[in-house]
Structure formats: structure tokens, C-alpha cells
C-alpha positions in Angstrom: 23.6 34.9 5.7 21.2 32.3 6.9 18.1 32.0 4.8 14.6 32.3 6.3 12.7 29.0 6.6 10.3 28.1 3.8 6.7 28.2 4.8 3.6 26.1 3.8 0.1 25.4 5.0 0.7 21.6 5.2 3.9 19.6 4.9 3.4 16.0 3.6 6.2 13.7 4.5 6.3 11.0 1.9 5.3 11.1 -1.8 3.7 7.7 -2.2 0.0 7.1 -3.0 -1.3 8.2 0.5 0.8 11.4 0.6 0.2 12.4 -3.0 -3.6 11.8 -2.7 -3.8 13.9 0.4 -1.6 16.6 -1.1 -3.8 16.7 -4.2 -7.0 17.1 -2.3 -5.6 19.8 -0.1 -4.1 21.7 -3.1 -7.4 21.6 -4.8 -9.0 23.0 -1.7 -6.7 26.0 -2.0 -4.0 25.1 0.6 -0.3 25.6 0.0 1.1 22.0 0.2 4.7 21.0 0.2 5.7 17.3 -0.2 9.1 16.2 1.1 10.6 12.7 0.3 14.0 11.2 0.8 13.9 9.7 -2.6 13.8 11.3 -6.0 11.0 10.3 -8.3 10.5 8.1 -10.2 11.9 5.6 -7.8 11.7 1.8 -7.3 9.2 0.6 -4.7 9.0 -3.0 -3.4 5.4 -4.0 -4.2 3.5 -6.6 -6.2 1.8 -3.6 -7.9 -1.9 -4.0 -8.6 -4.8 -1.6 -8.1 -8.6 -2.2 -8.2 -11.2 -0.2 -10.1 -12.3 1.2 -6.8 -8.9 2.8 -6.3 -8.9 4.3 -9.8 -12.4 5.6 -9.2 -11.3 7.3 -5.9 -8.3 8.8 -7.7 -10.4 10.1 -10.6 -8.0 8.2 -12.7 -7.7 8.8 -16.5 -6.8 5.3 -17.6 -6.5 6.3 -21.3 -4.0 9.0 -20.5 -2.0 6.9 -18.0 -1.7 3.8 -20.3 -0.3 5.8 -23.2 3.3 5.2 -22.1 3.0 3.3 -18.8 2.1 -0.2 -17.8 -1.6 -0.7 -17.0 -2.2 -4.5 -17.2 -5.9 -5.5 -17.1 -6.5 -8.5 -14.8 -9.5 -10.8 -15.5 -8.6 -13.8 -13.4 -6.5 -15.3 -10.7 -4.7 -18.7 -10.1 -4.7 -19.5 -6.4 -3.9 -22.4 -4.1 -1.5 -23.6 -1.4 2.1 -24.3 -2.4 2.4 -27.9 -3.6 -1.3 -28.5 -3.4 -4.2 -28.3 -5.9 -4.7 -25.0 -7.7 -7.8 -23.3 -9.1 -8.4 -20.6 -11.6 -11.1 -17.9 -11.3 -12.1 -15.8 -14.3 -14.2 -12.7 -14.7 -16.0 -11.1 -17.7 -14.3 -7.7 -17.2 -11.1 -6.4 -15.5 -11.3 -6.6 -11.8 -7.9 -5.1 -11.1 -4.9 -3.7 -13.0 -1.2 -4.3 -12.8 1.0 -1.3 -12.4 4.6 -0.5 -11.9 5.1 1.5 -8.7 7.9 3.5 -10.2 5.5 4.8 -12.8 2.3 4.9 -10.7 3.7 6.8 -7.7 5.5 9.3 -9.9 2.3 10.0 -11.9 0.2 10.6 -8.8 2.9 12.8 -7.2 3.4 15.0 -10.3 -0.3 15.6 -10.8 -0.9 16.5 -7.1 -0.1 20.1 -7.8 1.9 20.4 -4.6 5.3 21.9 -4.3 8.0 19.2 -4.1 11.3 18.8 -2.2 12.6 15.5 -3.3 15.8 13.7 -2.3 15.7 15.3 1.1 15.5 13.4 4.4 13.5 14.6 7.4 16.1 14.8 10.1 14.4 17.0 12.7 11.0 18.1 13.7 10.7 20.8 16.4 7.6 22.4 17.9 7.6 26.1 17.5 4.9 28.6 18.3 2.1 26.1 17.9 3.6 24.8 14.6 6.6 22.9 13.4 10.1 23.7 12.2 11.3 20.8 10.0 15.0 20.4 9.3 15.4 24.0 10.5 14.3 25.0 7.0 10.5 24.4 6.7 7.9 26.1 8.9 4.4 24.6 8.9 1.4 24.4 11.2 0.6 20.8 10.2 2.5 17.7 9.2 1.0 14.7 7.4 3.1 11.6 7.9 3.0 9.5 4.8 6.4 8.0 4.6 5.6 4.3 5.0 6.3 2.0 7.9 9.6 3.7 8.8 8.1 7.2 8.5 10.0 9.7 10.8 6.6 11.3 11.7 5.3 7.9 12.9 8.4 7.3 15.0 7.8 10.7 16.7 4.3 9.6 17.8 4.4 6.9 20.4 2.3 3.7 19.9 -0.8 3.3 21.9 0.0 1.6 25.3 3.6 1.3 24.1 2.8 -2.2 22.7 5.2 -3.9 20.3 3.9 -4.7 16.8 4.5 -7.6 14.5 5.7 -6.6 11.0 4.9 -8.4 7.8 8.1 -8.7 5.8 8.3 -9.4 2.1 10.9 -9.8 -0.6 10.2 -9.0 -4.3 11.9 -8.6 -7.6 10.6 -7.0 -10.8 12.4 -7.1 -14.1 11.9 -6.8 -17.8 11.3 -10.2 -19.4 12.8 -10.7 -22.9 10.2 -11.8 -25.5 11.7 -15.3 -25.9 11.6 -16.0 -22.2 8.2 -14.5 -21.9 6.8 -16.9 -24.4 8.4 -19.9 -22.6 7.0 -19.0 -19.1 3.6 -20.3 -18.1 2.3 -16.9 -16.8 -0.7 -15.3 -18.3 -0.5 -11.5 -17.8 -4.3 -11.3 -17.3 -4.2 -14.0 -14.6 -1.8 -13.3 -11.7 -0.8 -16.3 -9.5 -1.1 -16.3 -5.7 0.1 -19.3 -3.6 -0.3 -19.4 0.2 2.5 -20.9 2.3 1.7 -24.3 3.7 1.8 -22.9 7.3 -0.6 -20.1 6.2 1.7 -17.4 7.5 2.0 -15.7 4.2 1.8 -16.1 0.4 3.9 -15.7 -2.7 2.9 -14.2 -6.1 4.0 -14.4 -9.7 2.6 -11.6 -11.8 3.4 -10.5 -15.4 2.7 -6.9 -16.2 3.2 -6.0 -19.8 6.9 -6.7 -20.5 7.7 -7.1 -16.8 7.6 -10.0 -14.4 7.1 -9.5 -10.6 7.8 -12.3 -8.2 7.7 -12.0 -4.4 6.7 -13.5 -1.1 5.5 -12.0 2.2 5.1 -13.5 5.7 3.9 -12.5 9.1 6.8 -14.5 10.5 10.2 -13.0 9.4 12.1 -16.1 10.5 13.9 -17.7 7.5 12.2 -15.4 5.0 15.0 -15.8 2.5 14.7 -19.6 2.7 10.9 -19.4 2.1 11.6 -17.1 -1.0 14.2 -19.5 -2.3 11.9 -22.5 -2.0 9.1 -20.5 -3.7 11.3 -19.5 -6.6 12.6 -23.1 -7.0 9.0 -24.3 -7.1 8.0 -21.8 -9.8 11.1 -22.7 -11.9 10.3 -26.4 -11.6 6.8 -25.8 -13.1 8.1 -23.5 -15.9 6.4 -20.4 -14.6 9.6 -18.3 -14.5 13.0 -18.2 -16.1 15.7 -20.5 -14.7 18.0 -17.5 -14.1 16.7 -14.3 -12.5 18.5 -11.0 -13.0 19.4 -8.9 -10.0 18.4 -9.6 -6.4 15.2 -9.5 -4.3 14.4 -6.3 -2.4 12.9 -6.2 1.1 9.9 -4.4 2.4 8.0 -4.3 5.8 4.6 -3.1 6.8 1.9 -3.4 9.5 -1.5 -5.0 9.1 -4.4 -2.7 10.2 -6.1 -4.9 12.8 -2.9 -5.3 14.9 -1.4 -1.8 14.4 -1.1 0.3 17.5 0.1 3.5 16.0 -1.6 6.8 17.0 -3.3 8.3 14.0 -3.0 11.9 15.2 -1.8 14.5 17.7 -1.5 18.3 17.8 -0.5 19.4 14.3 0.0 15.8 13.1 -1.9 13.1 11.1 -0.7 9.8 9.8 -1.9 8.0 6.6 -1.2 4.8 4.8 1.6 2.5 5.9 2.9 5.1 8.3 -0.3 4.3 10.3 -0.3 0.6 9.6 -3.3 0.2 7.3 -2.5 -2.8 5.1 -5.4 -5.2 4.7 -5.1 -8.2 7.0 -5.6 -11.1 4.5 -4.0 -9.7 1.3 -1.4 -7.2 2.7 -2.6 -4.6 0.1 -1.6 -1.1 1.1 -2.4 1.1 -1.9 -6.2 1.3 -1.4 -6.0 2.0 2.4 -3.3 4.6 1.7 -5.3 6.4 -0.9 -8.5 6.4 1.2 -6.7 7.5 4.3 -5.2 10.3 2.4 -8.6 11.4 1.3 -10.1 11.2 4.8 -7.2 13.1 6.3 -7.6 15.9 3.7 -11.3 16.2 4.6 -10.5 16.6 8.3 -7.7 19.1 7.6 -10.0 21.3 5.5 -12.7 21.2 8.1 -10.3 22.2 10.8 -9.9 25.6 9.0 -6.3 26.2 10.2 -6.8 25.1 13.8 -4.9 21.9 14.0 -5.0 21.2 17.7 -5.8 17.6 18.5 -9.4 18.2 19.4 -10.0 19.6 15.9 -8.4 16.5 14.2 -10.1 13.8 16.4 -12.8 13.1 13.9 -10.1 11.5 11.7 -9.8 8.5 14.1 -13.5 8.0 14.0 -13.6 8.2 10.2 -10.8 5.7 9.9 -12.7 3.2 12.2 -15.8 3.6 10.2 -13.9 2.9 7.0 -11.5 0.2 8.0 -12.9 -1.2 11.2 -11.7 -1.2 14.8 -8.1 -2.0 15.5 -7.6 -5.1 17.7 -5.5 -8.2 17.7 -6.8 -10.3 14.9 -8.6 -13.4 16.0 -9.1 -16.5 14.0 -11.8 -19.0 15.0 -9.7 -21.9 13.5 -6.6 -21.3 15.6 -7.8 -23.9 18.2 -7.5 -26.6 15.5 -4.2 -28.5 15.4 -1.9 -27.0 12.8 -1.8 -30.1 10.5 -5.6 -30.3 10.4 -5.9 -26.5 9.9 -3.5 -26.6 7.0 -5.2 -29.6 5.3 -8.6 -27.8 5.6 -7.1 -24.6 4.2 -5.6 -26.4 1.2 -9.0 -27.9 0.4 -10.8 -24.6 0.8 -8.3 -22.7 -1.3 -8.7 -25.2 -4.1 -12.4 -24.9 -4.0 -13.6 -22.7 -6.9 -16.5 -21.1 -4.9 -14.3 -20.3 -1.9 -11.5 -19.0 -4.1 -13.8 -16.6 -6.0 -16.2 -15.4 -3.2 -13.8 -15.3 -0.2 -10.1 -15.3 -1.3 -10.4 -13.0 -4.3 -13.6 -11.0 -4.0 -13.4 -10.4 -0.3 -9.8 -10.7 0.8 -8.0 -9.4 -2.3 -10.4 -7.1 -4.1 -12.6 -6.0 -1.2 -15.4 -6.0 -3.7 -18.0 -5.7 -1.0 -16.8 -2.2 -0.1 -17.7 0.6 -2.6 -15.1 3.1 -3.7 -14.6 6.2 -1.5 -15.5 9.2 -3.6 -13.6 12.4 -3.3 -15.7 15.5 -2.5 -15.6 18.2 -5.1 -12.8 20.7 -4.6 -15.3 23.5 -4.3 -17.1 21.6 -1.5 -13.8 21.1 0.3 -13.0 24.8 0.2 -16.5 25.9 1.2 
């Protein structure tokens, strides 16, 4: 006999930081939330893996509890520059960010969300039914929150604005446990991650020690010859004694959209998108965790305010709140693009090696977004009121 579909107030597709943050806020507001993800948790996730104090504040994060048996590497400085050019180090008197392992971080957030979980299950079908949704023929819900990353099936269902094509940022990354002997031989200070921009300024590579683990990767807006760029970066790091001469395993791939150029619709009847599913990564740094967390919080506010009526007109304020928080979406313009490429690259190398520019622009503004205060979650009682 065929079983009746399982019901929930909200179905969140994707258990990453955006999905789990949204699920937690909705669960605290008294809604029955179900999270579905094609992976079982904990799972590996391609990502450099660092979060700012603003993210931890928004998440109401207990760092003492988390750090008991997980990696939480305080970051008090950065080494930056252009590959092959002069480098500079910037230091702070207190931690300005923390290194995390996504397999641990995402699992922690998902488990504490309080939502019901269906893990290891792929979303194969979504059908409109009586003003709601029937998912996989087995889950009935009035609202779906798409939080499944760039390739989220919910995002694929919503057509892009104007049908315009989008340019993906592509990255390759490897993270592995570094034996103590090799760790001592590598010129990588765990408190000082290293970021090096490509000479053509189309991306950057990183080298980052987190506790006993080393994370190496490179991302570019131009996917052409990505593997070659990664190989050159790895060889450059090896030649300077930053990383071991032999790396275990292979690099894993990842793709995402930058917010200014994303054309994905944020909502429709009974649907909202958050995080990488919407294309929210910061333009300069490519960071996606903070935008995912904050979009999950904003989506939850709108859902609670809709009071069960999830027609598009009752979800429209989500688009406005996203613009207020992240800015308008438009093709990114760069005033320096009119300069010849060689001159532009020479000027960039000099600027990135300048200690004032590195601290105040590259790190504080581009990477840490220190100018923007943390988004505070409303109290659960306020949400439910």
C-alpha cells in the first residue's frame, strides 16, 4: 500500500549554512521545518573555510562549546600580494576571523537547527498541487526554501531574470591533515592565512593552515585553463617552502555566482532562494558563508511575517531586504578597466603590496566586510508574535 506523503510547514532544500540558519529561525518561531539534502552529514565541502566574528554573532555561536572537539583557528593577520610580486603582512591585536572545517561547521549548524532531517535524498521532482508543493511524490509543503548551492534544483526551476546567461566563478581546493614533521617545515603560520592574486587579476589563490589541517586552493572568474593555474600556484608555493613537496589526494572543484552579476529570481509563489542558490558570494573575496547565513535569516523573517500565505505578493519584501543588505544586482563595473592590461596589473601589484591598501581595502573591506555590522537575529518570541 502506498504511504501518504509526509507534510511540513516549510521544506528547506540544502543543509548548508544558509539552509540550516533559515531552518533554525523558522523552527524557533514554531514552524514545522524539514531539511532535505542529497548528502549525508558530516560531508566534505569545497571551501577555504573561514568565518568572521560578524557571522558568529549572527549565528549566536558558542565558540567555547564548538571548539571543544572541532577546529576553530583564530586569525590575527594576513599575508597578501600578487603572485611573484612583493608581499605584505597585516596584523591585528585580536582575532578578525576564524578558520573552520566545513565538514564540521555545516554539520554543527544543521544538527542544532532543530529541524527534521531527510539526508542522503535527492530532490528529483517538484510539482504544484493545490497551492502548495509535492516533492518527490513523498513530501507535501506550502513553501520551499532553495538552499542547495549553485546547482540547487529549486534555483533551476526558477528562470533567471531576462533569461540572461551568468558567469560562474570556478575554484579547486584541497584540504588534508598535515603531519607534525611537515607542519614544522612549512612556512605557514596558522594565525596568518596567505592570499595571492593572479597576475591577470581574474582570481586568487590561498594557503591556509587550520589546526592540524592545511587548505590550498585557487578560484577564478575565468574557467579557462583553471587546472593549469592551480598547478602553477602549487608549484610556486612549493618553491617557497610554504607547502609539502607531495600533496595527498586530489583537488576538488566548486562553482558559484558573484552577487552583483547574478540574475537569479529570489522568489516566486511558494518559493524563496538563499545563499549560493541565489548567487550571493561577495564580488571581491568570493566569500559565501556570511551572505548565506544572512539571507537565511532574512528569508525566515519574511516567511514568518507571511503567516502561512506564501503567494508571491506576500514574499516580495524579501527582494527589497536583500537589496538593502547586499546592494543592487548589476553587471560589476570597474573604473580601471579602460587602462591597458599590463599597466592595470602593474598598478595592482603595487597597491596590493602597500600596507595601508592591504589593510584598509583588501582585508577590512573586501575580505572581512568590517564596515558592515552583523545582522542580528530577532528573538524567537518576536518572530512568532
